[in-house]
Phi, psi and omega in degrees: 000132183292154190295335183274358172281141182230156175287140182302322183293345180256004185293320185233121179230141177053047180274144178270263183258139177241138181234110177295137179252165179298142186286326179247150181277163181303135188298324183291341179280339185238008182071214182277345185256072179274153185248158179218132174239189189279292189221101169271129182233132174263120184252128181232142178268132186296332182273354177072015182293327183233157178289157180295150177244136177257108178268132178245105181264133177226132177254132177235113177291314179251110182305329181298341180270353184290137178239111178291331178295317179297318179296317179298315177304312185296317180295320178294321178298314179296319180301317180289317185295319183259008174051054178214146174254003179269075182242128182240103177279136181227128178241128182252116181259129183267319185250153178298151179156166180274147178207146181283135187250343179222154177226127181228121179249132180167206181246191179293335186254343185205141175261128184258341177216122177237133184221137174212179184207167174277120180257122177248098181270094183300326183293345179266352179272140179278120183303321183299332179293344185244013181301324183252017182295137176278002180271115184299320181299317179296319182293320180293333183265010177306318179296341179271356182266185185270131177199159178284152182306322181288350180265000189301315181295319179295321178298315178299316181298319180292326177294315179294321178297319177298320178297317182292323186268336186256342180244107184281338183284121185292322180297318178291326177302314180295317181295315182289333177297324175299319179300313180297317180300317183297313185278336176283318176052056178292140173274181186298318179295320180292324178292323177295319177297319178297317180295327180286320187265344184228045184298321182296317180291324177299317180297319180296311181294324179295322179297316177301314183296318181297316180295321180296315180295319179299316178297320180296320179295318179298316179295323179295318178297315180298317180294318179297321178297316180297316180296321179296315179297319180295319180297317179297315181294322178298320178295317179298317181299313182296321181290324185270321186242359179099156183295319181299317180294320179297318180294328178299322184261004182305311181303320180291320181292315185288344179260358183279158177283156181305321181296319180293321179296322179296319179295319179295324179296329178284321182292329185294339181295326182246000183287139178264336177223156179302326184297328182290340179290320187268349180243000000 
C-alpha cells in the first residue's frame, strides 16, 4: 500500500463540528454540466485554533469508473464557492482495480496544476485487523475488506456485532444492517452457518428489529387514520363551502390530529360558515 493511502478510521481525528454541504453545486455556476459527488463535509474546530477543513468524500465501487478530472473539477468548484483552499479530497474504493492517483497539467518543462487525493482502498485492508475496532465505519465496512472465503461468516458476524455495540440508535441499526447485508451477500449456506454459530446475537438484533417494526406499524396506522379523516373533511368542506375555501384551510386540516378532525367533521354538518367549525 502506498504511503499516501490512509486507513479510513484515521482520516479524521479530534474533529469538532461537521456540516454536511449540498452534494451538487449550483447549476448556474457550472452551466449545464453540473457534477455530483457523495459527501462534502465542512469541519470546524470549536476552539477556533485552526481554520475549517472541507473534506470531499467520494465512493467508487468500480475503480475503472473513477475520474480524477471530475474530482479535480469538483474540488476547484467547492474551493471557489466557499472561498477556501483548505480542501481535502478522499476517494474510497470498494473493489479491486486500477485507478489514477495524480493529475499534472503543464508542458514538458513545467507543471502548472498538480492534483492528488487520499485513496482509501478498502479491498486492500485486512478485515481481521478491524474486528475489534471501536470505529463504527470500519466495522460496517468489514465485508468490503480483504478476507479468506472461509472467513466470510465471521466477518459478517463481527460487522453485525460492531453495529449492535457501537450504534445505540435502533433506527440506524436497522438501516446499517441493510448496508452490511448488501455488501456481505451471504448465500443460503452461509446464512445457516451464521444462524447456528451466532444465535444469541441474531436474537438480540431480531428483538431490536421487531420493536422497531412494531413502532413503525403503529405510526403508520396513526398516520393512515389521520390522512383518511383529513380527506373526508376536505371533501365535505369543498361540497359545502366551495373548493377555494377548502384549499384555504387545507394546511390546518392536514396537520390536525384524528380526534380533532372527527370533531370538525361533525360540526360541518350544521356550520353556516367555515369559522364556526374551528371555533
